[in-house]
Structures are given as C-alpha cells and as structure tokens.
C-alpha positions as CSV (number, residue, x, y, z in Angstrom):
1,M,-36.0,-7.5,15.6
2,I,-33.2,-5.5,17.2
3,L,-30.5,-8.5,17.1
4,S,-31.8,-9.4,13.5
5,N,-31.3,-5.7,12.6
6,A,-27.6,-5.9,14.2
7,M,-27.0,-9.5,12.8
8,D,-27.6,-7.2,8.8
9,N,-26.0,-5.0,9.4
10,A,-22.9,-7.1,10.5
11,A,-23.2,-9.3,7.7
12,T,-23.8,-5.7,5.5
13,S,-20.2,-4.5,6.9
14,T,-18.5,-7.8,6.7
15,N,-19.6,-8.0,2.4
16,T,-17.9,-4.2,2.2
17,N,-15.0,-5.0,3.8
18,A,-14.7,-8.2,1.5
19,I,-14.7,-5.9,-1.6
20,V,-12.4,-3.0,-0.2
21,E,-9.6,-5.7,0.5
22,T,-9.9,-7.3,-2.5
23,L,-10.4,-4.0,-4.8
24,T,-7.0,-2.8,-2.8
25,R,-5.1,-6.1,-3.4
26,A,-6.1,-5.2,-7.3
27,I,-5.0,-2.2,-7.2
28,V,-1.5,-2.2,-4.9
29,E,-0.8,-6.1,-7.0
30,H,-0.9,-3.6,-9.8
31,R,-3.9,-5.7,-11.5
32,L,-5.9,-2.9,-11.7
33,L,-4.4,0.4,-13.3
34,P,-4.7,3.6,-12.6
35,G,-7.4,5.4,-14.7
36,A,-9.3,2.1,-14.5
37,K,-13.1,2.7,-14.6
38,L,-14.9,0.4,-11.7
39,V,-18.7,-0.2,-13.1
40,E,-20.9,-0.6,-10.5
41,Q,-23.0,-3.4,-11.8
42,K,-19.9,-5.2,-12.7
43,L,-18.4,-5.5,-9.5
44,A,-21.7,-6.3,-7.9
45,D,-22.2,-9.0,-10.6
46,H,-19.0,-10.2,-9.6
47,F,-19.2,-10.3,-5.6
48,G,-23.1,-11.4,-5.6
49,V,-23.8,-8.4,-4.0
50,S,-26.3,-5.7,-4.6
51,R,-25.3,-2.0,-6.1
52,T,-25.7,-0.6,-2.9
53,L,-22.6,-2.4,-1.0
54,V,-20.7,-2.0,-3.8
55,R,-21.2,1.9,-3.8
56,Q,-20.1,2.0,0.0
57,A,-16.9,0.1,-0.7
58,L,-16.2,2.4,-3.3
59,F,-16.8,5.5,-0.7
60,Q,-14.4,3.7,1.2
61,L,-11.6,3.2,-1.2
62,A,-12.0,6.7,-2.3
63,Q,-11.6,7.8,1.5
64,N,-8.9,6.1,1.4
65,K,-7.9,8.2,-2.2
66,L,-7.5,4.5,-3.5
67,I,-9.9,5.7,-6.3
68,R,-12.0,8.8,-7.3
69,L,-15.1,9.3,-7.7
70,E,-16.4,11.3,-10.5
71,P,-20.6,13.2,-11.0
72,A,-22.1,11.7,-13.4
73,R,-19.6,9.5,-15.0
74,G,-18.9,6.6,-11.7
75,A,-15.6,5.5,-10.4
76,F,-12.1,5.5,-11.6
77,V,-8.8,3.8,-9.9
78,A,-7.1,7.0,-8.7
79,A,-3.7,8.9,-10.6
80,P,-1.6,10.5,-8.6
81,S,-0.7,13.3,-9.5
82,V,3.2,14.6,-9.3
83,E,3.2,17.0,-6.2
84,E,0.7,14.1,-4.5
85,A,3.4,11.5,-5.2
86,Q,6.3,13.7,-3.4
87,Q,4.1,15.4,-0.6
88,V,3.3,11.5,0.2
89,F,6.9,10.1,0.3
90,V,7.5,13.6,2.8
91,V,5.2,12.5,4.9
92,R,6.2,8.8,5.2
93,R,9.2,10.1,5.8
94,M,8.6,12.1,8.6
95,L,6.4,9.4,10.0
96,E,8.4,6.1,9.8
97,T,11.8,8.4,11.0
98,E,9.6,9.0,14.4
99,M,8.9,4.9,14.1
100,T,11.9,3.7,13.4
101,R,12.8,5.5,16.9
102,A,10.5,4.1,18.9
103,F,11.1,0.6,17.8
104,M,14.7,1.1,18.8
105,R,13.2,1.7,22.3
106,E,11.6,-1.8,23.2
107,V,13.0,-3.4,19.9
108,T,13.5,-7.4,21.0
109,P,15.1,-10.8,19.8
110,D,11.6,-11.7,19.0
111,K,11.2,-8.7,17.2
112,I,14.1,-9.0,15.7
113,A,12.8,-12.7,14.5
114,A,10.1,-11.7,13.1
115,L,11.3,-8.6,10.4
116,R,14.2,-11.7,9.5
117,Q,10.9,-13.7,8.2
118,H,9.8,-11.4,7.0
119,I,13.2,-9.9,4.1
120,A,13.4,-14.1,3.8
121,Q,9.7,-13.9,2.6
122,E,10.5,-10.5,0.5
123,R,13.8,-12.5,-1.1
124,Q,12.0,-15.6,-1.8
125,A,9.0,-13.8,-3.8
126,V,11.6,-11.6,-5.1
127,A,13.9,-15.2,-6.2
128,S,10.5,-16.4,-8.1
129,E,10.0,-12.6,-10.0
130,D,6.1,-13.3,-7.7
131,V,5.7,-9.4,-8.6
132,P,2.5,-9.1,-7.6
133,G,3.8,-10.8,-3.9
134,R,6.7,-9.3,-3.4
135,T,5.0,-6.0,-4.1
136,E,2.8,-6.6,-1.0
137,L,5.8,-8.1,0.6
138,L,7.7,-5.2,0.5
139,G,5.6,-2.6,1.6
140,D,3.9,-4.8,4.3
141,F,7.5,-4.4,5.8
142,H,7.4,-1.3,7.2
143,V,3.4,-2.4,8.4
144,C,4.9,-5.1,10.1
145,M,7.7,-2.9,12.3
146,A,4.4,-0.8,13.7
147,Q,2.2,-4.4,14.3
148,L,5.0,-5.5,16.6
149,M,5.1,-2.4,18.2
150,G,1.1,-3.3,19.2
151,N,0.6,0.0,17.9
152,T,-2.8,-0.6,15.7
153,V,-2.9,3.0,14.3
154,L,0.9,3.9,13.6
155,A,-0.4,-0.1,11.0
156,Q,-3.2,1.2,9.5
157,I,-2.0,4.5,8.9
158,L,1.6,3.3,7.4
159,G,-0.9,0.4,5.2
160,E,-3.1,3.6,3.7
161,L,0.1,5.7,2.4
162,I,1.4,2.1,1.2
163,S,-1.0,1.3,-0.5
164,R,-1.2,5.1,-2.2
165,C,2.6,4.2,-2.9
166,A,1.5,1.1,-4.7
167,L,0.1,3.0,-7.5
168,I,2.4,6.4,-7.4
169,T,5.8,3.6,-8.3
170,L,3.3,1.8,-10.8
171,M,2.8,5.3,-12.4
172,Y,6.4,6.9,-12.0
173,Q,8.6,3.8,-11.0
174,S,11.7,4.0,-13.6
175,R,13.2,0.5,-13.0
176,H,12.2,-2.8,-10.3
177,E,13.8,-1.6,-7.2
178,A,12.3,-4.7,-5.7
179,Q,16.5,-6.4,-4.3
180,H,17.4,-3.2,-3.4
181,S,14.5,-2.5,-1.5
182,S,15.4,-5.9,0.5
183,D,18.8,-5.6,1.1
184,E,18.4,-2.0,2.3
185,H,15.2,-3.6,4.7
186,E,17.9,-6.0,6.1
187,G,20.8,-3.2,6.1
188,L,18.3,-2.0,8.5
189,V,17.6,-4.6,10.9
190,D,21.3,-5.2,11.4
191,A,21.3,-1.9,13.0
192,M,18.2,-2.8,14.5
193,A,20.0,-5.6,16.0
194,Q,23.0,-4.4,16.8
195,G,20.5,-2.1,18.7
196,D,22.2,1.4,16.9
197,T,19.4,3.9,16.7
198,D,21.0,5.9,14.9
199,L,22.5,4.1,11.9
200,A,18.7,2.4,11.5
201,V,17.4,6.5,12.1
202,R,19.5,7.6,9.0
203,L,19.3,3.9,7.0
204,M,15.4,3.9,7.0
205,Q,15.4,7.4,5.5
206,E,18.1,6.2,3.1
207,H,15.8,3.6,1.9
208,L,13.0,5.8,1.7
209,E,14.8,8.3,0.0
210,H,16.4,5.9,-2.8
211,V,12.9,4.4,-3.4
212,Q,11.3,8.2,-4.2
213,A,14.8,8.7,-6.4
214,S,14.1,5.6,-8.2
215,L,10.9,7.5,-9.7
216,T,10.6,9.3,-13.1
217,F,8.5,11.7,-12.7
218,D,8.2,13.3,-16.2
219,R,7.2,10.0,-18.2
220,K,4.3,9.9,-19.7
221,I,1.4,8.1,-18.3
222,P,-0.6,5.3,-20.3
223,S,-4.1,6.1,-20.9
224,H,-7.7,3.8,-20.5
225,D,-8.9,6.3,-23.0
226,V,-9.2,5.1,-26.6
227,A,-8.5,8.2,-27.9
228,V,-6.4,9.5,-26.2
229,A,-3.9,6.5,-26.5
230,L,-4.5,6.1,-30.3
231,S,-4.1,10.7,-30.7
C-alpha cells in the first residue's frame, strides 16, 4: 500500500512537472501572451489529466511569477509592471556579475568549448529566424554558465529569472536584439578564454545593461480584453 501510494505520488509529480514545463515553454517562447487566461478545464482536456493536477501546475507557475492567480477569476499569464521589470534586471546584474567572477576562477578549455558550441546554436537560430529557438537559447546561455559550474541551485534561480525576462522583453522590447545579444555572448566568451576576469565581468554587466536599454517602458501593452482593446 505504501509503495502504491509512493508510485501514485511520483506519477502525479511527473504529470504536474510536465504541465509546468510545457506552459513555461509556451510563455517563454511568446506563444502565450501576457494577460492570456488559462482555463483549468481546457488545460485538463488538452493534457488528459484532472483539474486537480492542472491546479497544482498553475500554483507552481504562480510561485515562479509566470502567471497570476486571481480569486473568482482564474489564472492569467503574468504581465510584469515596469517597476518589476527594472527590479528583475537589477537582480540579474548583481547575480550574474558574481557568477562571472566565480566562473573565471574555475574556467577550463572544455567549458569555453561548451559555451562556444552554445553560441553556434544561437547563431543558427538567429540566421534561420527561429524566434522561439533563439529566445530560448539566448536565455539559456546564462543558465549554461551556472550548469558548467555544477551549481544546480544557481542554474534554477537563473532559469526562473530568465523566464520572467522573456515576459518582460515581450511586453517592453522596442526592437529585435537577438543578433546583438549573440555577438555580446561571443565577446564575453573571448574574454573568458583569454583569462581576463575584469573584462569578462565588465562585458557581462554591459550586456545586461544593453538588454534593459532595449526596452521601452512607456509603450502601450496590447490587451487581451476585447472591450479594452476596442475602446
């Protein structure tokens, strides 16, 4: 009986995680827009699971700040405020500056090679105009650094921050910066390969500043409410 319960719990966890991962990708890849309503029954039908599992997945996404849960109204893809967007980038600069210093203390040719391979994938996605692919790869570059350091906690935290950044760039980005971001990643790895810690740290700071500078915080955000959109 205990074994059966344990297996049931594991299956439930697996199903919930699969829903979380699928919805996260849809949000990060801009297939679900900020403000979009997530209807429990439709999601349950789509995934072939109970509404209870869907509710658990939505709760996890709410904890990750990718959706918001409103009493009596339901779940909606999050729409970060300007203040929240600015705070996310402040945290990323603080976190990734120190990550770059730590990475440089244990940099190896194999780690440099892994980052260069990742950049090659970025460039291929940019060249082929694979918007979902390049969005994911450009964000994953930063997570990849943490993974190469063997720091799973840092990789998880960065992954959550970058998922929130995907929403922010969707709402506030004024122009496509994919090629420029990939170029900056390459410059950063070049500095790492040269063993220049100060340059690598400065380039990481500048890279994140450039991404934030590409955002236009006074733009009007499209609405998912038909009445509002047509008013």
